[in-house]
C-alpha positions as CSV (number, residue, x, y, z in Angstrom):
1,X,7.0,3.7,-5.4
2,X,6.3,2.4,-2.7
3,X,8.8,-0.3,-1.6
4,X,8.2,0.0,2.1
5,X,5.0,0.9,4.0
6,X,4.1,2.3,7.4
7,X,1.0,1.2,9.3
8,X,1.2,2.7,12.8
9,X,-2.2,4.3,13.7
10,X,-2.5,5.6,17.2
11,X,-6.1,4.4,17.3
12,X,-6.7,1.3,15.2
13,X,-10.5,1.5,15.5
14,X,-10.6,5.1,14.3
15,X,-8.1,4.2,11.5
16,X,-10.3,1.5,10.2
17,X,-13.5,3.5,10.7
18,X,-12.1,6.0,8.2
19,X,-12.5,3.2,5.6
20,X,-15.9,2.1,6.8
21,X,-14.8,-0.9,8.8
22,X,-15.3,-1.8,12.4
23,X,-12.2,-3.2,14.0
24,X,-12.8,-6.6,15.7
25,X,-11.7,-7.1,19.3
26,X,-9.4,-9.9,18.1
27,X,-7.7,-7.7,15.6
28,X,-7.2,-4.9,18.2
29,X,-5.8,-7.3,20.7
30,X,-3.1,-8.7,18.5
31,X,-2.3,-5.5,16.5
32,X,1.2,-4.2,16.6
33,X,2.4,-1.1,14.7
34,X,4.2,-1.7,11.5
35,X,7.0,0.8,11.1
36,X,8.9,-0.8,8.3
37,X,6.6,-3.1,6.3
38,X,8.5,-4.8,3.5
39,X,7.5,-7.0,0.6
40,X,6.4,-10.5,1.7
41,X,5.2,-9.1,5.0
42,X,1.4,-9.0,5.8
43,X,-0.3,-5.6,5.3
44,X,-3.5,-4.3,6.8
45,X,-6.1,-3.9,4.0
46,X,-9.7,-3.3,3.5
47,X,-11.8,-5.2,1.0
48,X,-15.4,-5.9,0.2
49,X,-17.1,-9.2,-0.5
50,X,-20.7,-8.8,-1.6
51,X,-22.1,-6.1,0.8
52,X,-19.6,-7.0,3.6
53,X,-16.6,-4.8,4.1
54,X,-13.7,-6.3,6.2
55,X,-10.2,-5.6,7.5
56,X,-7.8,-8.4,6.5
57,X,-4.1,-9.0,6.5
58,X,-2.7,-9.7,3.0
59,X,0.8,-10.6,2.0
60,X,2.5,-7.9,0.0
61,X,3.5,-9.4,-3.4
62,X,0.7,-10.6,-5.6
63,X,0.5,-14.3,-6.4
64,X,-2.0,-14.7,-9.3
65,X,-4.6,-17.5,-8.7
66,X,-3.6,-19.3,-11.9
67,X,0.1,-19.7,-10.9
68,X,1.0,-23.4,-10.5
69,X,3.8,-22.8,-8.0
70,X,3.8,-19.9,-5.5
71,X,7.5,-20.4,-4.9
72,X,8.5,-19.5,-8.4
73,X,5.9,-16.8,-9.0
74,X,7.2,-13.3,-9.5
75,X,5.0,-11.7,-6.8
76,X,4.9,-8.1,-8.0
77,X,4.5,-5.6,-5.2
78,X,3.4,-2.8,-7.5
79,X,1.4,-2.6,-10.7
80,X,1.2,0.4,-13.1
81,X,-2.3,1.8,-13.0
82,X,-2.1,2.7,-16.7
83,X,-1.9,-0.9,-17.8
84,X,-3.0,-3.1,-14.9
85,X,-6.4,-3.7,-16.5
86,X,-4.8,-5.1,-19.6
87,X,-2.1,-7.4,-18.2
88,X,-2.8,-11.1,-17.5
89,X,-1.3,-10.8,-14.0
90,X,-3.7,-8.1,-12.9
91,X,-6.6,-7.7,-15.2
92,X,-9.1,-10.0,-13.5
93,X,-8.3,-8.7,-10.1
94,X,-8.6,-5.1,-11.4
95,X,-12.2,-5.9,-12.4
96,X,-13.3,-8.0,-9.4
97,X,-10.8,-8.0,-6.5
98,X,-9.8,-4.4,-5.5
99,X,-8.7,-3.4,-2.0
100,X,-7.4,-0.5,-0.1
101,X,-4.1,-0.6,1.8
102,X,-4.8,1.3,5.0
103,X,-1.4,3.0,5.5
104,X,-0.1,5.9,7.5
105,X,3.0,6.5,5.4
106,X,5.8,5.0,3.3
107,X,9.5,5.4,2.4
108,X,11.4,6.4,-0.6
109,X,15.2,6.6,-1.3
110,X,17.1,9.3,-3.1
111,X,20.7,9.3,-4.3
112,X,23.4,10.4,-1.9
113,X,27.2,10.8,-1.9
114,X,27.9,7.6,0.1
115,X,24.6,5.8,0.2
116,X,20.9,6.4,-0.6
117,X,19.0,8.8,1.6
118,X,15.7,7.4,2.9
119,X,12.7,9.7,3.3
120,X,9.6,9.1,5.4
121,X,6.4,10.3,3.7
122,X,3.4,11.0,5.9
123,X,-0.1,12.4,5.6
124,X,0.0,16.2,6.2
125,X,-3.7,16.2,7.3
126,X,-3.4,13.4,9.9
127,X,-5.9,11.1,8.2
128,X,-5.0,7.6,6.9
129,X,-3.7,7.1,3.4
130,X,-5.7,4.7,1.3
131,X,-3.5,3.1,-1.3
132,X,-5.4,1.5,-4.2
133,X,-4.6,-2.2,-4.3
134,X,-5.5,-5.5,-6.0
135,X,-5.8,-8.8,-4.2
136,X,-5.8,-12.5,-5.0
137,X,-6.3,-15.8,-3.3
138,X,-3.9,-18.5,-4.4
139,X,-4.8,-22.1,-3.6
140,X,-2.3,-24.9,-4.0
141,X,-5.0,-27.5,-4.1
142,X,-3.4,-29.4,-1.3
143,X,-4.3,-27.2,1.7
144,X,-2.0,-24.2,1.2
145,X,-3.5,-20.8,0.5
146,X,-2.0,-17.4,0.1
147,X,-4.0,-14.1,0.2
148,X,-1.8,-11.4,-1.4
149,X,-1.9,-7.9,-2.8
150,X,-0.2,-5.4,-5.0
151,X,-0.2,-1.6,-4.8
152,X,-1.2,0.4,-7.9
153,X,1.1,3.2,-8.9
154,X,0.9,6.4,-11.0
155,X,2.9,9.4,-12.1
156,X,4.0,11.4,-9.0
157,X,2.6,14.8,-8.0
158,X,5.2,17.6,-8.1
159,X,6.2,17.2,-4.4
160,X,6.8,13.4,-4.7
161,X,8.6,13.8,-8.1
162,X,11.6,15.1,-6.0
163,X,11.9,11.7,-4.5
164,X,10.8,9.2,-7.2
165,X,9.4,8.9,-10.7
166,X,6.4,6.9,-9.5
167,X,4.1,7.0,-6.5
168,X,1.4,4.8,-5.0
169,X,-2.2,5.7,-6.1
170,X,-3.7,7.3,-3.0
171,X,-7.5,7.3,-3.3
172,X,-9.8,10.2,-2.6
173,X,-12.0,9.1,0.3
174,X,-15.0,10.0,-1.9
175,X,-14.0,7.1,-4.1
176,X,-13.6,4.4,-1.5
177,X,-17.1,2.9,-2.0
178,X,-16.9,2.7,-5.8
179,X,-13.3,1.3,-5.7
180,X,-14.2,-1.5,-3.2
181,X,-17.5,-2.4,-4.8
182,X,-16.8,-5.8,-6.5
183,X,-19.9,-5.3,-8.8
184,X,-18.3,-2.1,-10.2
185,X,-16.6,-3.2,-13.5
186,X,-16.5,0.3,-15.1
187,X,-12.8,0.2,-16.0
188,X,-12.7,3.7,-17.3
189,X,-14.2,5.2,-14.2
190,X,-12.0,3.0,-12.0
191,X,-8.8,4.1,-13.8
192,X,-9.9,7.7,-13.5
193,X,-9.6,7.4,-9.7
194,X,-5.9,6.4,-10.0
195,X,-4.3,9.8,-10.1
196,X,-1.5,11.5,-8.0
197,X,-3.0,12.9,-4.9
198,X,-2.7,16.7,-4.2
199,X,0.7,17.9,-2.9
200,X,-0.9,19.3,0.2
201,X,-2.0,15.8,1.3
202,X,1.6,14.8,2.1
203,X,4.7,15.8,4.0
204,X,8.1,14.2,4.3
205,X,11.3,14.1,6.3
206,X,14.6,12.3,6.1
207,X,15.2,9.3,8.4
208,X,18.2,7.2,9.4
209,X,19.5,4.5,7.0
210,X,18.4,1.8,9.5
211,X,15.1,1.6,7.6
212,X,17.0,0.3,4.6
213,X,17.4,-3.0,6.5
214,X,14.0,-4.6,6.6
215,X,15.0,-6.5,9.8
216,X,14.7,-3.2,11.6
217,X,11.0,-2.9,12.6
218,X,10.9,-0.5,15.5
219,X,9.7,3.1,15.9
220,X,13.2,4.4,15.4
221,X,12.6,3.8,11.7
222,X,10.3,6.8,11.4
223,X,12.4,9.3,13.5
224,X,14.0,12.2,11.6
225,X,17.6,11.5,10.7
226,X,20.4,13.6,9.5
227,X,19.3,15.7,6.5
228,X,21.4,15.5,3.4
229,X,22.5,18.9,2.2
230,X,20.5,18.4,-1.0
231,X,17.2,18.2,1.0
232,X,18.0,20.9,3.6
Protein backbone atom coordinates (compact mmCIF):
# COMPACT_ATOMS: atom_id res chain seq x y z
CA UNK A 1 0.00 0.00 0.00
CA UNK A 2 3.03 0.42 0.43
CA UNK A 3 4.30 -0.85 3.77
CA UNK A 4 7.93 -1.34 2.72
CA UNK A 5 9.97 0.53 0.14
CA UNK A 6 13.07 -0.11 -1.99
CA UNK A 7 15.64 2.58 -2.78
CA UNK A 8 18.58 0.92 -4.51
CA UNK A 9 19.52 2.99 -7.58
CA UNK A 10 22.61 1.81 -9.45
CA UNK A 11 23.57 5.44 -10.05
CA UNK A 12 22.40 7.79 -7.30
CA UNK A 13 23.31 10.92 -9.26
CA UNK A 14 21.25 9.82 -12.28
CA UNK A 15 18.43 8.72 -9.99
CA UNK A 16 18.14 12.16 -8.40
CA UNK A 17 18.67 13.96 -11.71
CA UNK A 18 15.42 12.34 -12.85
CA UNK A 19 13.71 14.45 -10.16
CA UNK A 20 15.63 17.62 -11.02
CA UNK A 21 18.10 17.41 -8.14
CA UNK A 22 21.89 17.33 -8.17
CA UNK A 23 23.28 14.77 -5.72
CA UNK A 24 25.82 16.29 -3.36
CA UNK A 25 29.23 14.71 -2.90
CA UNK A 26 28.42 14.15 0.79
CA UNK A 27 25.22 12.27 0.00
CA UNK A 28 26.89 10.09 -2.63
CA UNK A 29 29.73 9.25 -0.25
CA UNK A 30 27.50 8.05 2.60
CA UNK A 31 24.72 6.51 0.49
CA UNK A 32 23.91 2.83 0.99
CA UNK A 33 21.17 1.00 -0.96
CA UNK A 34 17.93 0.48 0.96
CA UNK A 35 16.50 -2.91 0.03
CA UNK A 36 13.90 -3.18 2.80
CA UNK A 37 12.96 0.28 4.03
CA UNK A 38 10.40 -0.01 6.84
CA UNK A 39 8.32 2.55 8.75
CA UNK A 40 10.38 4.69 11.14
CA UNK A 41 13.38 4.37 8.78
CA UNK A 42 14.69 7.36 6.83
CA UNK A 43 13.69 7.53 3.16
CA UNK A 44 15.34 9.48 0.35
CA UNK A 45 12.95 12.22 -0.76
CA UNK A 46 12.89 15.30 -2.95
CA UNK A 47 11.26 18.53 -1.81
CA UNK A 48 11.29 22.18 -2.79
CA UNK A 49 11.65 25.22 -0.57
CA UNK A 50 11.09 28.44 -2.47
CA UNK A 51 12.90 27.92 -5.77
CA UNK A 52 15.44 25.46 -4.33
CA UNK A 53 14.88 21.76 -4.85
CA UNK A 54 16.79 19.38 -2.58
CA UNK A 55 17.31 15.73 -1.74
CA UNK A 56 16.66 14.99 1.92
CA UNK A 57 16.26 11.99 4.21
CA UNK A 58 12.85 12.00 5.93
CA UNK A 59 11.59 9.59 8.57
CA UNK A 60 8.74 7.45 7.25
CA UNK A 61 5.75 8.04 9.52
CA UNK A 62 4.35 11.57 9.64
CA UNK A 63 4.55 13.52 12.91
CA UNK A 64 2.30 16.60 12.54
CA UNK A 65 3.95 19.85 13.64
CA UNK A 66 1.17 20.49 16.16
CA UNK A 67 1.64 17.24 18.11
CA UNK A 68 2.82 17.88 21.67
CA UNK A 69 4.59 14.52 22.11
CA UNK A 70 6.21 12.70 19.18
CA UNK A 71 6.40 9.50 21.21
CA UNK A 72 2.62 9.17 21.46
CA UNK A 73 1.78 10.53 18.00
CA UNK A 74 0.21 8.00 15.58
CA UNK A 75 2.78 8.62 12.78
CA UNK A 76 0.78 7.44 9.74
CA UNK A 77 2.91 6.00 6.96
CA UNK A 78 0.13 6.35 4.37
CA UNK A 79 -2.65 8.86 3.70
CA UNK A 80 -5.65 8.39 1.44
CA UNK A 81 -5.35 10.81 -1.49
CA UNK A 82 -9.12 11.18 -1.64
CA UNK A 83 -9.33 12.78 1.83
CA UNK A 84 -5.83 14.00 2.77
CA UNK A 85 -6.69 17.61 1.92
CA UNK A 86 -9.59 17.52 4.41
CA UNK A 87 -8.10 15.83 7.48
CA UNK A 88 -6.35 17.79 10.23
CA UNK A 89 -3.32 15.48 10.19
CA UNK A 90 -2.55 16.12 6.52
CA UNK A 91 -4.44 19.13 5.14
CA UNK A 92 -1.86 21.86 5.75
CA UNK A 93 0.99 19.68 4.48
CA UNK A 94 -1.12 18.83 1.42
CA UNK A 95 -1.29 22.51 0.55
CA UNK A 96 2.23 23.59 1.47
CA UNK A 97 4.60 20.68 2.16
CA UNK A 98 4.54 18.11 -0.62
CA UNK A 99 7.47 15.88 -1.52
CA UNK A 100 8.40 12.98 -3.76
CA UNK A 101 9.71 9.69 -2.40
CA UNK A 102 12.43 8.70 -4.87
CA UNK A 103 11.87 4.93 -4.92
CA UNK A 104 12.94 2.01 -7.07
CA UNK A 105 10.22 -0.37 -5.88
CA UNK A 106 8.14 -1.64 -2.98
CA UNK A 107 6.70 -4.81 -1.47
CA UNK A 108 3.18 -6.16 -1.02
CA UNK A 109 1.94 -9.37 0.64
CA UNK A 110 -0.82 -11.72 -0.55
CA UNK A 111 -2.52 -14.56 1.37
CA UNK A 112 -0.84 -18.00 1.29
CA UNK A 113 -1.55 -21.47 2.67
CA UNK A 114 0.99 -21.25 5.48
CA UNK A 115 2.10 -17.62 5.45
CA UNK A 116 1.69 -14.49 3.39
CA UNK A 117 3.58 -14.38 0.09
CA UNK A 118 5.69 -11.22 -0.40
CA UNK A 119 5.95 -9.63 -3.84
CA UNK A 120 8.56 -7.19 -5.08
CA UNK A 121 7.16 -4.50 -7.40
CA UNK A 122 9.60 -2.76 -9.71
CA UNK A 123 9.43 -0.20 -12.55
CA UNK A 124 9.12 -2.02 -15.87
CA UNK A 125 10.74 0.88 -17.76
CA UNK A 126 13.83 1.15 -15.53
CA UNK A 127 13.13 4.74 -14.47
CA UNK A 128 12.68 5.76 -10.81
CA UNK A 129 9.24 5.70 -9.22
CA UNK A 130 8.17 9.01 -7.71
CA UNK A 131 5.67 8.41 -4.92
CA UNK A 132 3.61 11.45 -3.96
CA UNK A 133 4.30 12.32 -0.33
CA UNK A 134 3.67 14.94 2.33
CA UNK A 135 6.26 16.07 4.86
CA UNK A 136 6.36 17.83 8.21
CA UNK A 137 8.92 19.29 10.58
CA UNK A 138 8.16 18.61 14.24
CA UNK A 139 9.96 20.68 16.87
CA UNK A 140 9.90 19.74 20.54
CA UNK A 141 10.83 23.27 21.55
CA UNK A 142 13.78 21.91 23.53
CA UNK A 143 16.18 21.06 20.73
CA UNK A 144 14.66 17.88 19.26
CA UNK A 145 13.32 18.02 15.70
CA UNK A 146 11.90 15.33 13.41
CA UNK A 147 11.51 15.66 9.63
CA UNK A 148 8.98 13.05 8.57
CA UNK A 149 6.75 11.99 5.69
CA UNK A 150 3.72 9.99 4.65
CA UNK A 151 3.00 8.39 1.27
CA UNK A 152 -0.30 9.14 -0.45
CA UNK A 153 -2.34 6.20 -1.72
CA UNK A 154 -5.10 5.65 -4.28
CA UNK A 155 -7.16 2.88 -5.83
CA UNK A 156 -4.88 0.33 -7.55
CA UNK A 157 -4.51 -0.20 -11.27
CA UNK A 158 -5.72 -3.60 -12.51
CA UNK A 159 -2.28 -5.20 -12.22
CA UNK A 160 -1.71 -4.11 -8.63
CA UNK A 161 -5.31 -4.97 -7.67
CA UNK A 162 -4.14 -8.60 -7.73
CA UNK A 163 -1.88 -7.80 -4.78
CA UNK A 164 -3.65 -5.14 -2.71
CA UNK A 165 -6.76 -2.95 -2.62
CA UNK A 166 -4.64 0.24 -2.46
CA UNK A 167 -1.39 1.42 -4.03
CA UNK A 168 0.95 4.35 -3.58
CA UNK A 169 0.30 7.31 -5.89
CA UNK A 170 3.09 7.22 -8.46
CA UNK A 171 3.37 10.62 -10.10
CA UNK A 172 3.68 11.20 -13.82
CA UNK A 173 7.09 12.90 -14.30
CA UNK A 174 5.26 15.66 -16.17
CA UNK A 175 3.66 16.59 -12.82
CA UNK A 176 6.80 16.75 -10.69
CA UNK A 177 7.22 20.51 -10.97
CA UNK A 178 3.61 21.33 -10.10
CA UNK A 179 3.52 18.80 -7.26
CA UNK A 180 6.68 20.12 -5.60
CA UNK A 181 5.88 23.82 -6.05
CA UNK A 182 5.03 25.08 -2.52
CA UNK A 183 3.17 28.05 -4.05
CA UNK A 184 0.77 25.74 -5.86
CA UNK A 185 -2.36 25.52 -3.69
CA UNK A 186 -4.75 24.39 -6.42
CA UNK A 187 -6.15 21.45 -4.47
CA UNK A 188 -8.34 20.14 -7.29
CA UNK A 189 -5.43 20.12 -9.75
CA UNK A 190 -3.15 18.47 -7.18
CA UNK A 191 -5.68 15.75 -6.39
CA UNK A 192 -6.12 15.09 -10.10
CA UNK A 193 -2.45 14.01 -10.23
CA UNK A 194 -3.08 11.30 -7.63
CA UNK A 195 -4.25 8.44 -9.82
CA UNK A 196 -3.13 4.84 -10.27
CA UNK A 197 -0.23 4.69 -12.70
CA UNK A 198 -0.59 2.71 -15.95
CA UNK A 199 -0.20 -1.07 -15.67
CA UNK A 200 2.72 -1.04 -18.10
CA UNK A 201 4.83 1.06 -15.72
CA UNK A 202 5.21 -1.85 -13.29
CA UNK A 203 6.36 -5.44 -13.05
CA UNK A 204 6.51 -7.77 -10.04
CA UNK A 205 7.87 -11.09 -8.82
CA UNK A 206 7.64 -13.12 -5.63
CA UNK A 207 10.48 -13.00 -3.11
CA UNK A 208 11.56 -14.90 -0.03
CA UNK A 209 9.75 -14.33 3.23
CA UNK A 210 12.96 -12.91 4.72
CA UNK A 211 11.71 -9.48 3.63
CA UNK A 212 8.88 -9.78 6.16
CA UNK A 213 11.42 -9.26 8.94
CA UNK A 214 12.47 -5.64 8.77
CA UNK A 215 15.81 -6.51 10.34
CA UNK A 216 16.80 -8.10 7.01
CA UNK A 217 18.23 -5.24 4.96
CA UNK A 218 20.44 -6.90 2.33
CA UNK A 219 20.12 -7.42 -1.42
CA UNK A 220 18.74 -10.92 -0.83
CA UNK A 221 15.41 -9.23 -0.04
CA UNK A 222 14.81 -8.41 -3.71
CA UNK A 223 15.88 -11.76 -5.20
CA UNK A 224 13.11 -13.91 -6.72
CA UNK A 225 11.83 -16.53 -4.30
CA UNK A 226 9.65 -19.59 -4.60
CA UNK A 227 6.52 -18.73 -6.55
CA UNK A 228 3.26 -19.75 -4.92
CA UNK A 229 1.03 -21.78 -7.23
CA UNK A 230 -1.55 -19.02 -7.27
CA UNK A 231 0.93 -16.63 -8.88
CA UNK A 232 2.67 -19.05 -11.26
